[in-house]
C-alpha positions as CSV (number, residue, x, y, z in Angstrom):
1,X,0.0,0.0,0.0
2,X,1.4,3.4,-1.0
3,X,1.5,6.3,1.4
4,X,1.7,10.0,0.5
5,X,5.2,11.5,0.6
6,X,3.9,15.0,0.0
7,X,0.6,16.7,0.9
8,X,-2.0,16.2,-1.8
9,X,-3.4,19.3,-3.4
10,X,-6.8,19.7,-5.1
11,X,-5.3,19.1,-8.5
12,X,-4.1,15.7,-7.5
13,X,-7.6,14.6,-6.6
14,X,-8.9,16.0,-9.8
15,X,-6.3,14.1,-11.7
16,X,-7.4,10.9,-9.9
17,X,-10.8,11.2,-11.6
18,X,-9.3,11.2,-15.1
19,X,-11.3,14.3,-16.2
20,X,-10.6,13.9,-19.9
21,X,-11.6,10.3,-20.0
22,X,-14.6,10.9,-17.7
23,X,-15.7,13.7,-20.0
24,X,-16.3,11.1,-22.7
25,X,-18.8,9.3,-20.5
26,X,-20.6,12.5,-19.7
27,X,-20.7,13.6,-23.3
28,X,-22.0,10.3,-24.6
29,X,-24.7,10.2,-21.8
30,X,-25.7,13.7,-23.0
31,X,-25.9,12.4,-26.6
32,X,-28.2,9.7,-25.5
33,X,-30.3,12.2,-23.6
34,X,-30.5,14.8,-26.4
35,X,-31.2,12.2,-29.1
36,X,-34.2,11.1,-27.1
37,X,-35.6,14.6,-27.4
38,X,-37.1,14.8,-24.0
39,X,-39.0,17.9,-22.6
40,X,-36.5,20.4,-21.4
41,X,-36.3,19.9,-17.6
42,X,-33.4,21.8,-16.1
43,X,-33.2,19.7,-12.9
44,X,-33.2,16.4,-14.8
45,X,-30.6,17.6,-17.2
46,X,-28.5,18.8,-14.3
47,X,-28.8,15.4,-12.6
48,X,-27.7,13.6,-15.7
49,X,-24.6,15.7,-16.1
50,X,-23.6,15.8,-12.5
51,X,-24.5,12.2,-11.8
52,X,-22.6,10.8,-14.8
53,X,-19.7,13.0,-14.0
54,X,-19.6,11.7,-10.4
55,X,-19.9,8.1,-11.6
56,X,-17.2,8.4,-14.2
57,X,-14.8,10.2,-11.8
58,X,-15.5,7.7,-9.0
59,X,-14.9,4.8,-11.3
60,X,-11.6,6.3,-12.4
61,X,-10.4,6.8,-8.9
62,X,-11.4,3.3,-7.8
63,X,-9.7,1.9,-10.9
64,X,-6.5,3.6,-10.0
65,X,-6.9,2.3,-6.5
66,X,-7.2,-1.2,-7.8
67,X,-4.3,-0.9,-10.3
68,X,-1.8,1.2,-8.4
69,X,0.7,-1.7,-8.4
70,X,0.7,-2.1,-12.2
71,X,0.4,1.6,-12.8
72,X,3.7,2.1,-10.9
73,X,5.4,-0.3,-13.4
74,X,4.3,1.3,-16.6
75,X,5.9,4.5,-18.0
76,X,2.5,5.9,-19.2
77,X,0.9,5.6,-15.8
78,X,3.9,5.8,-13.3
79,X,3.2,9.6,-12.8
80,X,-0.4,9.1,-11.6
81,X,-1.3,10.4,-8.1
82,X,-1.1,7.1,-6.3
83,X,2.2,5.6,-7.7
84,X,3.9,9.0,-7.1
85,X,2.7,9.0,-3.5
86,X,0.7,12.2,-3.9
87,X,-2.5,10.5,-2.9
88,X,-2.8,7.6,-0.4
89,X,-4.6,4.5,-1.5
90,X,-7.1,4.9,1.3
91,X,-8.0,8.4,0.2
92,X,-8.4,7.3,-3.4
93,X,-10.8,4.5,-2.3
94,X,-12.9,6.8,-0.1
95,X,-13.1,9.5,-2.8
96,X,-14.1,7.0,-5.5
97,X,-16.6,5.2,-3.3
98,X,-18.3,8.4,-2.2
99,X,-18.5,9.7,-5.8
100,X,-20.1,6.5,-7.1
101,X,-22.6,6.4,-4.2
102,X,-23.5,10.1,-4.7
103,X,-24.0,9.4,-8.5
104,X,-26.3,6.5,-7.9
105,X,-28.4,8.4,-5.3
106,X,-28.7,11.6,-7.4
107,X,-29.7,9.8,-10.6
108,X,-32.1,7.5,-8.8
109,X,-33.9,10.3,-7.0
110,X,-33.8,13.1,-9.6
111,X,-34.0,11.0,-12.9
112,X,-35.4,7.5,-12.7
113,X,-34.6,4.0,-11.7
114,X,-33.6,2.7,-15.1
115,X,-31.0,5.4,-15.6
116,X,-29.7,4.6,-12.1
117,X,-29.6,0.9,-13.1
118,X,-27.4,1.6,-16.1
119,X,-25.2,3.8,-14.0
120,X,-24.8,0.9,-11.5
121,X,-24.1,-1.5,-14.4
122,X,-21.4,0.9,-15.7
123,X,-19.7,1.0,-12.3
124,X,-19.9,-2.8,-11.7
125,X,-18.9,-3.9,-15.2
126,X,-15.9,-1.5,-15.2
127,X,-14.6,-2.2,-11.7
128,X,-15.8,-5.8,-11.2
129,X,-15.3,-7.2,-14.6
130,X,-13.0,-5.1,-16.9
131,X,-10.4,-4.1,-14.3
132,X,-9.6,-7.6,-13.0
133,X,-9.9,-9.1,-16.6
134,X,-7.0,-7.0,-17.7
135,X,-4.8,-9.3,-15.6
136,X,-6.0,-12.6,-16.9
137,X,-8.1,-12.3,-20.1
138,X,-7.2,-11.9,-23.7
139,X,-10.7,-10.3,-24.1
140,X,-10.3,-7.5,-21.6
141,X,-10.5,-4.8,-24.3
142,X,-13.9,-6.2,-25.4
143,X,-15.1,-6.3,-21.8
144,X,-14.0,-2.7,-21.3
145,X,-15.8,-1.7,-24.5
146,X,-19.0,-3.1,-23.0
147,X,-18.6,-1.0,-19.9
148,X,-17.7,2.0,-21.9
149,X,-20.8,1.7,-24.1
150,X,-23.3,2.0,-21.2
151,X,-23.3,5.8,-20.7
152,X,-25.5,6.6,-23.7
153,X,-28.1,4.3,-22.2
154,X,-28.0,6.3,-19.0
155,X,-28.9,9.4,-21.1
156,X,-31.5,7.5,-23.2
157,X,-33.2,6.0,-20.1
158,X,-33.3,9.5,-18.6
159,X,-35.0,10.9,-21.7
160,X,-37.5,8.1,-22.4
161,X,-37.7,6.0,-19.3
162,X,-37.0,2.9,-21.4
163,X,-34.5,1.7,-24.0
164,X,-35.7,1.7,-27.6
165,X,-33.9,0.9,-30.9
166,X,-31.9,4.1,-31.2
167,X,-30.6,3.8,-27.7
168,X,-29.2,0.3,-28.5
169,X,-27.8,1.7,-31.7
170,X,-25.9,4.3,-29.7
171,X,-24.7,1.5,-27.5
172,X,-23.4,-0.3,-30.6
173,X,-21.7,2.7,-32.0
174,X,-19.8,3.3,-28.7
175,X,-18.9,-0.4,-28.4
176,X,-17.5,-0.9,-31.9
177,X,-15.8,2.5,-31.9
178,X,-13.9,1.6,-28.8
179,X,-12.3,-1.4,-30.4
180,X,-10.1,0.3,-33.0
181,X,-9.6,3.2,-30.6
182,X,-8.2,1.1,-27.8
183,X,-6.4,-1.4,-30.0
184,X,-4.5,1.6,-31.5
185,X,-3.6,2.7,-27.9
186,X,-2.7,-0.8,-26.8
187,X,-0.5,-1.4,-29.8
188,X,1.3,1.9,-29.2
189,X,2.0,1.0,-25.6
190,X,2.3,-2.7,-26.0
191,X,5.7,-2.9,-24.3
192,X,4.2,-1.2,-21.2
193,X,1.4,-3.8,-21.0
194,X,3.8,-6.6,-21.6
195,X,6.0,-5.4,-18.7
196,X,3.0,-6.0,-16.3
197,X,2.0,-9.2,-18.1
198,X,-1.4,-8.1,-19.3
199,X,-2.4,-10.8,-21.8
200,X,-4.2,-8.5,-24.2
201,X,-4.1,-9.1,-28.0
202,X,-1.4,-6.5,-28.8
203,X,0.9,-8.2,-26.3
204,X,0.4,-11.6,-27.7
205,X,0.4,-10.6,-31.4
206,X,4.0,-9.5,-32.0
207,X,3.5,-8.7,-35.7
208,X,0.4,-6.6,-35.1
209,X,-1.5,-8.3,-38.0
210,X,-4.2,-9.7,-35.8
211,X,-4.5,-6.4,-33.9
212,X,-5.0,-4.5,-37.1
213,X,-7.4,-7.1,-38.6
214,X,-9.6,-7.0,-35.4
215,X,-9.5,-3.2,-35.5
216,X,-10.6,-3.3,-39.2
217,X,-13.4,-5.8,-38.5
218,X,-14.8,-3.5,-35.8
219,X,-14.5,-0.4,-37.9
220,X,-16.6,-2.2,-40.6
221,X,-19.2,-3.1,-37.9
222,X,-19.1,0.5,-36.7
223,X,-19.8,1.8,-40.2
224,X,-22.8,-0.5,-40.6
225,X,-24.3,0.2,-37.2
226,X,-23.8,4.0,-37.7
227,X,-26.1,3.8,-40.8
228,X,-29.0,2.1,-39.0
229,X,-30.6,5.3,-37.6
230,X,-31.6,6.3,-41.2
231,X,-32.2,2.8,-42.4
232,X,-34.7,2.3,-39.6
233,X,-36.3,5.7,-40.1
234,X,-34.9,7.2,-36.9
235,X,-32.9,9.9,-38.7
236,X,-32.9,11.7,-42.0
237,X,-30.6,11.6,-45.1
238,X,-28.6,14.5,-43.7
239,X,-27.3,12.3,-40.9
240,X,-26.9,9.4,-43.3
241,X,-24.5,11.4,-45.5
242,X,-22.4,12.5,-42.5
243,X,-22.2,8.8,-41.3
244,X,-21.1,7.6,-44.7
245,X,-18.5,10.2,-45.2
246,X,-17.1,9.9,-41.6
247,X,-17.3,6.2,-41.7
248,X,-15.4,5.8,-45.0
249,X,-12.7,8.1,-43.7
250,X,-12.4,6.1,-40.5
251,X,-12.3,2.9,-42.5
252,X,-9.4,4.3,-44.5
253,X,-7.5,4.9,-41.3
254,X,-8.2,1.3,-40.2
255,X,-7.2,0.0,-43.6
256,X,-3.8,1.7,-43.4
257,X,-3.3,0.1,-40.0
258,X,-3.5,-3.3,-41.8
259,X,-0.2,-2.7,-43.7
260,X,2.9,-4.1,-41.9
261,X,5.0,-1.1,-43.0
262,X,4.6,1.9,-40.9
263,X,2.2,0.2,-38.5
264,X,3.3,2.2,-35.5
265,X,2.6,5.5,-37.2
266,X,-0.7,4.1,-38.6
267,X,-1.8,3.2,-35.0
268,X,-1.3,6.7,-33.8
269,X,-3.2,8.1,-36.8
270,X,-6.0,5.6,-36.2
271,X,-6.2,6.7,-32.6
272,X,-6.4,10.4,-33.4
273,X,-8.8,9.6,-36.3
274,X,-11.1,7.9,-33.8
275,X,-11.1,11.0,-31.6
276,X,-12.2,13.1,-34.6
277,X,-14.7,10.6,-35.9
278,X,-16.9,10.1,-32.8
279,X,-18.0,13.7,-32.2
280,X,-18.7,14.2,-35.9
281,X,-21.0,11.2,-36.1
282,X,-22.7,11.7,-32.7
283,X,-23.0,15.4,-33.2
284,X,-24.6,14.9,-36.6
285,X,-27.1,12.4,-35.1
286,X,-28.1,14.8,-32.3
287,X,-28.4,17.7,-34.7
288,X,-30.4,15.7,-37.2
289,X,-32.8,14.5,-34.5
290,X,-33.2,17.9,-33.0
291,X,-33.4,20.0,-36.2
292,X,-34.6,17.8,-39.1
293,X,-36.3,14.8,-37.7
């Protein structure tokens, strides 16, 4: 167990919540909420934003509490608050647990039980399934993608009180998007993951051929699922055009990753491409639903 060697400051606790990564959960929850086109209720919207923020930050803190031993051994994570001794493990646990509990209480009371259920499912699947799976399962990335795809359902449940077709499509978009996104990251940092014996595909596949192929397969699935809103009559041709153009561009990035020559560079470009692709497609869907549908 680590102990603080210096007094923690506010910024250290903020860093413990991984604000940039947590923001993705909040944004995708808002996408689900906005795409559901609910009546504008300030208190409900506030509860979705704050509740999802608390849950995402709490999960991040508890994840670092659980993984502080492996974080200390990897270059990309060795400077996190717990390995550096800025935040004690006990403090990280208390902060994370309180944030998760507050998130569940707020969403249950101010939104509805179904949204709270998906919030709980996000917390449990990430901490109870994905985090331990990283140490023993080849499929940890896929498990993590499931956990990461639940936030849009929190927003959709808040908006509609049930999960209908478009909610599950958003779940599918997030799931398939995460695979090339995180495969690109894992390939770039494969030596770090190998150092702590995480048995993920980029560690086992020394050539990267299987990593690239699996990224491409999921990019194709993402492209198909992203077209379903219009095909099922849940969005207009304006969104369809944006999904096709964005999808083909992203597929090109995934195709380049398939080539053995320059694979490291292609992985980084695929990663940054994924960051550009997601807000374009999700933004187009929300705009289409709100303005044109």
